[in-house]
C-alpha positions in Angstrom: 78.2 155.3 175.3 81.6 154.8 176.7 80.8 151.1 177.1 79.7 151.0 173.4 82.9 152.6 172.3 84.9 150.3 174.5 83.1 147.3 173.0 84.0 148.6 169.5 87.7 149.3 170.3 88.3 146.8 173.0 90.9 144.0 173.2 89.3 142.1 170.4 89.6 144.9 168.0 93.2 144.1 167.1 92.5 140.6 165.9 90.7 139.9 162.5 86.9 139.7 163.0 84.2 138.5 160.7 81.3 140.7 159.8 78.9 138.6 161.9 81.2 138.8 164.9 81.5 142.6 164.6 77.7 143.0 164.5 77.2 140.7 167.5 79.8 142.7 169.5 78.0 145.9 168.7 74.7 144.5 169.9 76.1 143.2 173.2 77.9 146.5 174.0 74.7 148.5 173.4 72.7 146.3 175.9 75.4 146.8 178.5 75.2 150.5 178.1 71.4 150.5 178.5 71.7 148.5 181.8 74.3 150.9 183.1 72.3 154.1 182.3 69.1 152.5 183.8 70.7 151.9 187.2 72.1 155.4 187.3 68.6 156.8 186.6 67.1 154.8 189.4 69.7 156.1 191.8 69.0 159.7 190.8 65.2 159.2 191.0 65.5 157.9 194.6 67.6 160.8 195.7 65.2 163.3 194.2 62.2 161.7 196.0 64.0 161.8 199.3 64.7 165.5 198.9 61.1 166.3 198.0 59.5 164.5 200.9 62.0 165.9 203.4 61.7 169.5 202.4 58.3 170.6 204.1 59.1 169.1 207.6 62.5 170.5 207.6 61.1 173.9 206.7 58.6 173.9 209.6 61.2 172.8 212.0 63.6 175.5 210.8 61.0 178.2 211.3 60.2 177.1 214.9 63.8 176.8 215.8 64.5 180.2 214.5 62.3 181.7 217.0 63.9 179.8 219.9 67.6 179.7 219.0 70.2 182.4 219.0 72.5 183.7 216.3 74.7 180.6 216.2 71.8 178.4 215.7 70.5 180.8 213.0 73.8 180.4 211.2 73.7 176.6 211.5 70.1 176.6 210.3 70.9 178.7 207.4 73.6 176.4 206.3 71.3 173.5 206.6 68.7 175.3 204.6 71.2 175.9 201.8 72.1 172.3 201.7 68.4 171.4 201.4 68.0 173.9 198.7 70.9 172.5 196.8 69.5 169.0 197.1 66.2 170.4 195.8 67.9 171.9 192.7 69.8 168.6 192.2 66.6 166.6 192.2 65.1 168.9 189.6 68.2 168.5 187.4 68.2 164.7 187.9 64.6 164.5 186.7 65.5 166.4 183.5 68.6 164.1 183.0 66.4 161.1 183.5 64.1 162.1 180.7 67.1 162.8 178.4 68.7 159.4 179.3 65.4 157.6 178.6 65.3 159.2 175.1 68.9 158.1 174.5 68.1 154.6 175.7 65.2 154.4 173.3 67.5 155.5 170.4 70.1 152.9 171.4 67.4 150.2 171.5 66.3 151.3 168.0 70.0 151.2 166.8 70.5 147.7 168.3 67.3 146.5 166.6 68.5 148.0 163.3 71.9 146.3 163.7 70.3 143.0 164.4 68.2 143.4 161.3 71.2 144.2 159.1 73.1 141.4 160.7 70.3 139.0 159.8 70.3 140.3 156.2 74.1 140.0 155.9 74.0 136.5 157.3 71.4 135.6 154.7 73.5 137.2 152.0 76.7 135.4 153.0 74.9 132.1 153.2 73.8 132.4 149.5 75.2 129.5 147.5 75.7 131.6 144.4 78.5 133.8 145.7 81.8 133.4 147.6 83.7 136.3 149.2 87.4 136.5 150.1 88.3 139.1 152.7 91.9 140.3 153.4 92.3 142.4 156.5 94.9 145.2 156.3 96.7 143.8 159.3 96.7 140.1 158.3 97.9 138.3 155.2 95.6 135.3 155.8 92.2 135.8 154.0 88.8 134.9 155.3 86.5 133.0 152.8 82.7 133.2 153.1 79.9 131.6 151.2 79.9 128.9 148.5 79.6 128.6 144.7 77.4 126.0 143.0 79.2 122.7 142.4 78.5 122.8 138.7 80.9 125.7 138.4 83.8 123.4 139.3 84.9 125.8 142.2 86.5 123.7 145.0 84.7 123.8 148.4 88.0 123.8 150.4 89.4 127.2 151.1 93.0 126.3 150.2 91.9 124.7 146.9 89.7 127.7 146.1 92.6 130.2 146.5 94.5 128.2 143.9 92.7 129.9 141.0 94.8 128.1 138.3 93.3 124.7 139.3 89.7 125.5 138.5 89.9 128.6 136.2 91.1 128.6 132.7 94.8 129.7 132.4 94.0 133.1 130.8 91.2 133.8 133.3 93.3 132.7 136.2 96.2 134.9 135.2 94.0 137.9 134.7 92.2 137.4 138.1 95.5 137.0 140.0 96.9 140.2 138.4 93.7 142.1 139.3 93.7 140.8 142.9 97.4 141.7 143.4 96.7 145.2 142.1 93.7 145.5 144.4 95.7 144.6 147.5 98.8 146.6 146.7 97.3 149.7 145.0 93.6 149.6 146.2 92.4 149.5 142.6 88.9 148.1 142.1 88.0 145.8 139.3 85.2 143.9 137.6 86.0 140.8 135.6 84.3 138.0 133.8 86.2 134.6 134.0 85.6 131.1 132.8 86.1 127.9 134.8 87.5 124.7 133.4 83.9 123.5 133.1 83.2 126.5 130.7 81.0 128.2 133.4 80.9 132.0 133.6 81.7 133.7 136.9 81.7 137.4 137.7 84.6 138.6 139.9 84.4 142.0 141.7 87.2 143.5 143.8 86.7 146.4 146.2 88.5 148.0 149.2 86.6 149.2 152.3 87.7 150.1 155.8 91.2 149.0 155.3 90.0 145.6 154.0 90.1 144.1 150.5 87.0 142.2 149.3 86.9 139.9 146.3 83.5 138.5 145.4 83.0 135.5 143.0 79.3 135.4 141.8 77.8 132.6 139.7 75.7 134.4 137.1 72.0 133.6 136.4 70.8 132.9 132.9 70.4 136.4 131.6 73.6 137.7 133.2 75.4 134.6 132.0 74.3 135.2 128.5 75.4 138.8 128.7 78.8 137.7 130.1 79.2 135.1 127.4 78.4 137.7 124.8 80.9 140.0 126.3 83.6 137.3 126.2 82.7 136.5 122.7 82.9 140.2 121.8 86.3 140.4 123.4 87.5 137.4 121.5 86.1 138.7 118.2 87.8 142.1 118.8 91.1 140.4 119.5 90.8 138.3 116.4 89.8 141.3 114.3 92.9 143.2 115.7 95.2 140.2 114.9 93.8 139.9 111.4 94.2 143.6 110.8 97.8 143.5 112.0 98.4 140.5 109.8 96.9 142.2 106.8 98.9 145.4 107.5 102.1 143.3 107.5 101.3 141.8 104.1 102.9 143.3 101.0 99.7 142.7 99.1 97.1 145.5 98.9 93.9 144.6 100.9 90.8 146.8 101.1 87.2 146.8 102.4 84.2 148.7 101.0 80.8 149.6 102.2 77.6 148.5 100.5 77.7 151.7 98.5 81.2 150.9 97.2 83.0 153.5 99.3 86.4 152.6 100.6 86.2 152.2 104.4 89.5 150.4 105.3 92.8 149.5 103.6 96.2 148.1 104.7 99.6 149.7 104.4 100.4 148.0 101.1 97.3 149.6 99.6 98.4 153.0 100.8 101.8 152.5 99.3 100.3 151.3 96.0 98.2 154.4 95.6 101.1 156.7 96.6 99.5 157.9 99.9 101.4 158.7 103.0 99.6 155.9 104.9 96.5 153.8 104.6 94.3 156.3 106.6 95.1 159.0 104.0 94.2 156.6 101.2 90.8 155.9 102.9 90.2 159.5 103.8 90.8 160.7 100.2 89.2 157.7 98.6 92.1 156.8 96.4 91.3 153.9 94.2 93.7 151.2 93.1 91.5 149.7 90.5 90.0 151.4 87.5 86.3 152.4 87.3 85.6 149.7 84.8 87.1 147.0 87.1 85.1 148.3 90.1 81.9 148.3 88.1 82.6 144.7 87.0 83.3 143.7 90.6 80.1 145.4 91.8 78.0 143.7 89.1 79.3 140.3 90.2 77.2 138.6 92.9 79.6 135.6 93.3 83.2 136.2 94.5 85.0 138.1 91.8 88.3 136.5 90.6 90.1 137.9 87.6 93.3 139.5 86.3 93.1 143.3 86.3 95.4 145.8 84.8 96.2 149.0 86.6 98.9 151.7 87.1 101.0 151.5 90.3 103.6 154.3 90.9 103.6 155.2 87.2 104.1 151.7 85.9 101.6 149.4 84.3 101.0 146.4 86.6 98.8 143.3 86.6 97.0 142.1 89.7 95.1 138.8 90.4 92.1 140.3 92.2 89.8 138.4 94.6 86.8 140.4 95.9 84.0 138.9 98.0 80.7 140.5 98.8 78.6 140.3 102.0 75.7 142.1 103.6 77.9 144.8 105.1 79.9 145.5 101.8 82.8 143.7 100.2 86.5 143.0 100.8 89.2 142.3 98.3 92.9 141.5 97.9 95.3 141.9 95.0 98.2 139.8 94.1 100.8 141.5 91.9 101.4 139.1 89.0 103.3 141.6 86.7 106.5 139.6 86.9 104.6 136.3 86.3 102.9 137.8 83.2 106.2 139.1 81.9 107.8 135.6 82.5 104.8 133.9 80.8 105.3 136.1 77.7 109.0 135.5 77.8 108.4 131.8 78.1 106.2 131.8 75.0 108.8 133.7 73.0 111.5 131.3 74.3 109.5 128.2 73.3 108.9 129.6 69.9 112.6 130.4 69.5 113.5 127.0 70.7 111.2 125.4 68.2 112.8 127.3 65.4 116.2 126.3 66.6 115.4 122.7 67.1 113.9 122.5 63.6 117.4 123.4 62.1 119.3 120.8 64.2 120.7 117.7 62.6 119.9 115.8 65.8 116.4 114.2 65.7 114.1 115.8 68.4 110.5 115.0 69.2 108.4 116.6 72.0 105.3 114.9 73.4 102.7 116.6 75.6 101.2 115.5 78.9 98.7 113.2 77.1 101.7 111.5 75.3 100.7 113.0 71.9 103.2 114.4 69.5 103.5 118.2 70.0 106.7 119.0 68.0 109.2 117.3 65.7 112.0 118.5 63.5 113.1 117.5 60.0 115.9 115.3 61.3 113.3 113.2 63.3 111.2 112.7 60.2 114.2 111.7 58.1 115.5 109.3 60.8 112.2 107.2 61.0 111.0 108.1 57.4 107.5 108.8 58.7 104.7 110.4 56.6 104.0 114.1 57.2 100.3 113.5 57.3 100.7 110.9 60.1 102.9 113.3 62.1 100.6 116.3 61.6 97.6 114.6 63.2 99.6 114.4 66.4 99.7 110.6 67.0 100.0 109.0 70.4 103.5 107.9 71.4 102.4 104.3 71.9 100.8 104.3 68.5 104.0 105.7 66.9 106.1 102.9 68.6 103.7 100.3 67.2 104.0 101.7 63.7 107.8 101.8 63.9 107.8 98.2 65.1 105.6 97.1 62.3 108.0 98.7 59.8 110.9 96.8 61.5 112.6 100.0 62.4 112.9 99.3 66.2 115.2 96.8 67.8 113.7 93.4 68.3 112.6 92.6 71.9 111.7 89.4 73.6 108.8 91.0 75.5 107.5 93.9 73.4 104.8 95.0 75.9 107.3 95.2 78.8 109.8 97.1 76.7 107.2 99.5 75.5 106.0 100.2 79.1 109.6 100.8 80.1 110.0 103.4 77.3 106.8 105.2 78.1 107.6 105.3 81.9 109.6 108.5 81.3 106.3 110.4 81.5 106.1 109.3 85.2 109.8 109.7 85.9 111.8 112.7 87.3 115.3 112.1 86.0 116.4 111.9 82.4 116.5 108.3 81.0 119.2 107.3 78.6 119.2 104.1 76.6 121.0 102.7 73.5 119.0 101.3 70.6 120.6 99.0 68.2 118.4 99.3 65.1 118.0 96.5 62.6 119.7 98.6 59.8 122.9 98.6 61.8 122.6 102.0 63.3 123.2 102.7 67.0 121.2 105.4 68.6 121.5 106.9 72.0 118.0 107.9 73.2 117.6 110.7 75.8 114.1 110.9 77.3 113.5 113.9 79.6 110.3 114.6 81.4 109.1 118.2 81.0 108.1 120.3 84.0 104.8 121.3 82.4 104.0 117.7 81.5 105.1 115.4 78.6 108.6 114.5 77.6 111.4 115.5 75.1 113.0 112.7 73.1 116.5 113.2 71.5 118.1 110.6 69.3 121.8 110.7 68.8 123.3 108.6 66.0 126.4 106.9 67.5 127.2 104.5 64.6 130.5 106.2 63.6 131.2 107.2 67.2 131.0 103.6 68.4 133.5 102.5 65.8 135.9 105.2 66.7 135.5 104.5 70.4 136.4 100.9 69.8 139.8 101.9 68.4 140.2 104.7 70.8 139.6 102.4 73.8 142.4 100.1 72.6 144.8 103.0 72.7 143.5 104.2 76.1 144.0 100.7 77.5 147.6 100.8 76.6 148.0 104.2 78.0 146.2 103.2 81.2 148.5 100.2 81.7 151.5 102.5 81.3 150.3 105.1 83.7 149.2 102.6 86.3 152.7 101.3 86.7 154.3 104.7 87.3 155.6 105.6 90.8 154.4 109.2 90.3 150.8 110.1 91.1 149.0 111.1 87.8 145.5 112.5 87.3 144.1 113.9 84.0 141.1 116.3 84.0 139.0 117.6 81.2 138.1 121.2 80.7 134.8 120.5 82.4 136.7 119.8 85.6 135.9 116.0 85.5 138.7 113.5 86.0 139.5 111.4 83.0 142.0 109.0 84.5 144.1 108.4 87.6 146.7 105.8 88.5 147.0 103.8 91.8 150.0 106.0 92.9 147.8 109.1 92.9 145.0 107.4 94.9 147.6 106.0 97.4 149.2 109.4 98.0 145.9 111.2 98.6 144.2 108.3 100.4 141.1 108.1 98.1 139.4 105.0 96.8 139.1 103.9 93.2 135.3 104.7 93.4 136.0 108.2 94.6 138.4 108.9 91.7 136.5 107.1 89.0 136.4 108.8 85.6 133.8 111.4 85.2 134.0 112.6 88.9 134.1 116.3 89.1 137.1 118.0 90.7 135.0 119.3 93.5 134.2 115.7 94.5 137.9 114.9 94.3 138.6 117.9 96.5 136.1 116.7 99.1 137.6 113.2 99.0 141.1 114.7 99.5 140.1 117.2 102.2 141.0 114.8 105.1 144.6 114.8 103.6 144.8 118.5 102.6 142.3 121.3 102.6 144.4 124.4 102.0 143.3 127.2 99.6 146.5 126.6 97.6 145.6 123.0 96.9 142.7 121.5 95.1 140.8 124.9 95.0 143.7 126.3 92.9 143.9 123.2 90.8 140.1 123.6 90.1 140.5 127.2 89.0 143.4 126.4 86.7 141.7 123.3 85.2 138.4 125.0 84.5 139.9 128.3 83.5 139.0 129.8 80.1 142.3 131.7 79.7 143.8 131.4 76.2 147.3 130.9 77.8 147.5 128.0 80.1 151.0 128.0 81.7 152.3 125.1 83.7 152.5 125.5 87.5 154.7 123.8 90.1 154.9 123.8 93.8 155.0 121.8 97.1 152.2 120.5 99.2 152.5 119.1 102.7 149.6 116.7 103.6 148.1 116.2 107.0 149.6 112.7 106.8 153.1 114.2 106.9 153.8 113.5 103.2 155.4 116.3 101.2 154.5 116.2 97.5 156.2 118.0 94.6 153.3 118.7 92.2 153.1 120.0 88.7 150.1 121.2 86.7 150.7 120.6 83.0 148.3 121.7 80.3 147.6 119.1 77.6 145.9 119.2 74.2 142.1 119.4 73.9 142.0 121.7 76.9 142.9 118.8 79.3 145.1 119.2 82.3 147.4 116.7 83.9 148.4 116.7 87.6 151.5 114.9 88.7 152.6 114.3 92.3 156.1 113.1 93.5 156.7 112.1 97.0 159.8 114.0 98.3 159.0 113.6 102.0 162.5 112.2 102.9 164.5 115.0 101.3 162.3 117.7 102.7 162.5 116.3 106.2 166.3 116.3 106.0 166.3 119.9 104.7 163.8 121.0 107.4 165.9 119.3 110.1 169.0 121.3 109.0 167.0 124.5 108.7 165.4 124.1 112.1 168.8 123.4 113.7 170.2 126.5 112.1 167.2 128.6 113.3 167.6 127.2 116.8 171.3 128.1 116.9 170.4 131.6 115.7 167.7 132.0 118.3 170.0 130.7 121.0 172.7 133.2 120.1 170.2 136.0 120.0 168.7 134.9 123.3 172.2 134.8 124.8 173.0 138.3 123.5 169.7 139.7 124.8 170.3 138.1 128.2 173.9 139.4 128.4 172.8 142.9 127.4 169.9 142.9 129.9 172.0 141.6 132.8 174.9 144.0 132.0 172.5 147.0 132.1 170.9 145.8 135.3 174.3 145.3 137.0 175.9 148.5 136.0 173.7 150.8 138.1 174.1 149.0 141.4 177.9 148.5 140.9 178.3 152.2 140.3 176.4 152.9 143.5 178.7 150.4 145.4 181.8 152.1 144.1 180.5 155.5 144.9 179.6 154.6 148.5 183.0 152.8 149.0 184.8 156.0 147.9 182.5 158.0 150.1 183.4 155.8 153.1 187.1 156.6 152.5 186.6 160.3 152.8 187.5 161.9 156.2 184.1 163.6 156.4 182.4 160.3 157.0 184.6 159.5 160.0 187.7 157.6 160.6 187.9 153.9 159.8 190.0 151.3 161.7 192.6 149.4 159.9 190.3 146.4 159.2 187.4 148.5 158.0 189.7 150.4 155.7 191.1 147.1 154.3 187.5 145.9 153.7 186.5 149.1 152.0 189.6 148.8 149.7 188.6 145.2 148.8 185.0 146.3 148.1 186.2 149.1 145.8 188.7 146.9 144.0 186.2 144.0 143.5 183.5 146.4 142.4 185.8 148.1 139.9 186.8 144.7 138.5 183.2 143.7 138.3 182.2 147.0 136.6 185.0 146.4 134.0 183.6 142.9 133.3 180.1 144.3 133.0 181.3 147.1 130.6 183.1 144.5 128.5 180.0 142.3 128.3 177.9 145.3 127.3 180.4 146.3 124.7 180.4 142.8 123.2 176.6 142.8 123.2 176.5 146.1 121.5 179.0 144.8 118.9 176.9 141.7 118.3 173.8 143.7 117.9 175.5 145.8 115.2 174.7 149.1 116.9 178.1 150.1 118.0 179.5 153.1 116.1 183.1 154.4 116.3 183.7 158.0 117.3 186.6 158.8 114.9 188.9 161.6 115.6 192.6 162.6 115.1 194.7 160.8 117.7 198.2 161.7 118.6 199.8 158.3 119.2 202.5 159.6 121.6 199.9 161.1 123.9 197.9 157.9 123.6 200.8 155.7 124.8 201.5 158.1 127.7 197.9 157.9 128.9 198.0 154.1 128.6 201.2 153.9 130.6 199.9 156.1 133.4 196.5 154.3 133.7 198.2 150.9 133.7 200.9 151.7 136.3 198.7 150.5 139.2 198.2 147.2 137.6 201.9 146.8 137.0 202.7 147.3 140.6 200.0 144.9 141.6 201.4 142.1 139.4 205.1 143.1 140.2 206.0 143.5 136.6 207.4 146.4 134.6 206.4 147.9 131.2 208.9 148.7 128.4 207.5 150.9 125.6 209.5 150.8 122.4 208.3 153.5 120.0 209.6 156.0 117.7 209.3 159.7 118.6 207.7 160.4 115.2 204.8 158.0 115.4 202.5 160.9 114.3 198.8 160.6 114.5 195.9 158.5 113.2 192.2 158.8 112.6 190.5 156.3 115.0 188.3 155.9 118.0 190.4 157.1 120.9 188.5 155.3 123.6 188.3 151.9 121.8 192.0 152.1 120.8 193.0 152.8 124.4 190.8 149.8 125.5 192.7 147.6 123.0 196.1 148.5 124.4 195.0 148.2 128.1 193.3 144.8 127.4 196.5 143.4 125.8 198.7 144.8 128.5 196.4 143.3 131.2 196.4 139.9 129.5 200.2 140.0 129.3 200.5 141.0 133.0 198.3 138.1 133.8 200.7 135.7 132.1 204.0 137.3 132.9 206.1 136.0 135.7 206.8 138.3 138.7 209.8 140.5 138.3 209.8 140.4 134.5 209.0 143.1 132.0 206.2 143.5 129.4 207.2 145.0 126.1 204.9 147.3 124.1 206.4 148.0 120.7 204.8 150.5 118.3 205.6 151.5 114.7 204.1 152.7 111.5 203.8 150.5 108.4 202.8 152.9 105.7 199.7 154.7 107.0 198.8 151.8 109.3 199.5 151.9 113.0 201.1 148.6 114.2 201.8 147.6 117.8 202.6 144.4 119.6 202.5 143.3 123.3 205.0 140.6 124.4 205.5 138.8 127.6 207.9 136.0 128.7 205.3 134.0 130.4 204.6 130.2 130.1 203.0 130.6 126.7 199.8 129.1 125.3 199.5 125.5 124.2 198.7 125.0 120.6 195.4 123.3 121.3 194.3 126.2 123.4 195.7 128.8 121.0 192.7 128.2 118.6 190.2 129.3 121.2 191.9 132.3 122.8 189.6 134.7 121.0 186.5 132.9 122.1 184.4 134.6 124.8 184.6 133.4 128.4 187.7 131.4 127.7 190.0 132.0 130.7 193.7 131.1 130.7 196.6 132.1 133.1 197.4 131.7 136.7 195.0 134.4 137.8 192.2 133.5 135.5 189.5 136.1 134.6 186.3 136.5 132.7 187.9 135.6 129.4 186.6 138.6 127.6 189.8 140.6 127.0 191.0 139.1 123.7 187.4 138.9 122.5 187.0 142.6 123.0 190.4 143.3 121.4 189.4 141.3 118.3 185.9 143.0 118.1 187.3 146.5 118.4 190.2 145.9 115.9 187.6 144.5 113.4 185.5 147.6 113.9 188.6 149.6 112.8 188.9 147.2 109.8 192.2 146.0 111.3 193.7 142.6 112.0 195.0 140.9 115.2 197.4 137.9 115.3 198.8 136.0 118.2 202.1 134.0 118.4 202.8 131.9 121.4 205.0 128.9 122.3 205.1 127.0 125.5 207.9 128.2 127.8 208.8 131.1 125.5 206.0 133.6 126.1 203.3 135.2 123.9 203.2 138.1 121.4 200.0 139.7 120.2 200.2 142.0 117.2 197.5 144.4 116.0 197.3 146.5 112.8 195.0 149.5 112.8 194.4 151.2 109.4 193.6 154.9 109.5 189.9 155.9 109.2 188.3 158.8 107.6 186.6 161.7 109.3 183.0 162.6 108.4 182.6 165.0 105.6 181.2 167.7 107.9 184.3 167.5 110.2 186.6 167.5 107.2 184.9 170.6 105.8 185.3 172.4 109.1 
């Protein structure tokens, strides 16, 4: 048995094995086990026999020896006797085991024989040419293919080609089989399918899982099974078709129903349920709600042929008409209803309209005749009878159109033709035409008729005869006047176009066509303004162009005012247009080319805008930079002052000198930044003065004390000439102080060393007037005009050139004036006049 188990789970068990190989292995292992057990039984049998034959002699010798030997020999003999007894018992046990093993060997031989028999049957089954099996081992992805299918099925003999199901099965069958096989291998889900080959052969496909292996069997069906499979496929196709048709009928907005042979409603679509006011079609069928009346149903039931008729019924409380088609068959009947209520209403309305038109045409002065599809006279009015002077009896018998033409020709009432038959065929060709035909007839009696022949949609034609005799005469004279007018307009340099109230152009001159780039054919008389708009679209397509012209020209307003404006074309031309209403509801458009003047104006405007943007950009830049510089400069000044304090440690002489230079330069730079920021604030218009009562004597004292360091630095002195009774003034203390310091600093910059600067202050009425004078080199006359400009630096020490600009800005904010008087070699004197301001009302009240 161990050998049998070893044969089933030996080294070959890990590799994929076929069914035949497994059966062969089982048989060989069983035979080895039988041989092994047979040898072991022979060995046991021999040992048992030896024990049996040796037992009597040994017993006799033992008895005799007992008598002769002593106690030691007795012990030895006893041991020997025990061994012999044990051998005897072993022999008996071996005999019993031998019988049991022989029984097991017999059972194994029967099992092997059975396995061989099953193996033979499996081999016969696999070798059947009506089936083919694909086996996937759980440990291997490569399948094993057994058996063959008949060649007439179209299945390939090669394994690789057979696995490509899409090559020999129909696409739908191949896709379904591949999905089933994938589900079998991944989810162990069995399946049974019926598939079709490309040769229209039916094959049964079965999928099963057993022992960790997946089996797929392809079986070629015999006649009965094939017929059953074909019927099953046909049933599936019919069920699918029935489902599709039911879904299609459910999606229709036409009621569709099906009845049994007894006339009971068995199925209806959604539109039927809605028509009978049911929640759904199932409720309509369940409750037997009928769409048609009992009379209509009886009429349908009594008709053996397919019923087709108009039926009146009530749908959702409204009388409706349906075109009902109902067909009968052995299983019952099916019907469909087409709602023609609107069509019936339109038909009745058409009949009333035709009657009304006939009554209207009969009262017209224009001759009108209507012929039906067979070219026979159907309607004529009194004007038609009077025009051709035809008998009433002749007209009432509805003559043929050709017959009527022959009668008129015989009465010499039609124009003479060289080829009468050809002309007659051309006139009657309107019955086969689509568009309206227009023709002029010059009658022998001198009349001129314009004939309109229009084919009718329901067949036949309508003939209208317009008498143009007087009109032709008037047109002749009118055309002469128009020709003179056209010659005049054609030679104008302005573009001119005249439109009628219908929006169609009446005339245009070459200047108009040249400005808009349209051809003479595109702007020919009679062209609608929409066509003109499309022709002019490449030049201009704005909403305020031809679209507005079209609205004005075709407007029905009683008042038609003129309209003017400018248009700039894509070509670069600038046109001055005018829309002028004329008599007879006509409108004239004029266009004047003003491109050159507009270009000059635009150039000046663009230059001005550029200057404004540049100035604004400069102000923004200055303001931004000033704000960004003020913070680091304040830090530098603070740290420089901190380095000077004893608590930070002693500085050597050079370090102290450097720190002084840093502090001085930073203070100067901070002053410049503050000045720039003040100017930027003034330019932005956001600077506001903080007005207060100022005591002028105290102001002068503060200025003198704050400016003393600068005087020592420049080696000049300051002389202040002012009355003790200067009094006070309402002004901005900080800005007024800045004005004085800026003027004194500018004078110190120009004054020679060892000289004095004079600050003179006095009152002129309520105004506060002061001047700052120096005896410096003076300012040349050509430079004097630019001293108030920003960043204009003069003097030996130079500077940012902002002092006088700030002075002028702050004086202007106080509504004052500043003047400068300077001569070369005689010095400079700057005079400022500050009028008093007024405190806010809240402050005054306080």
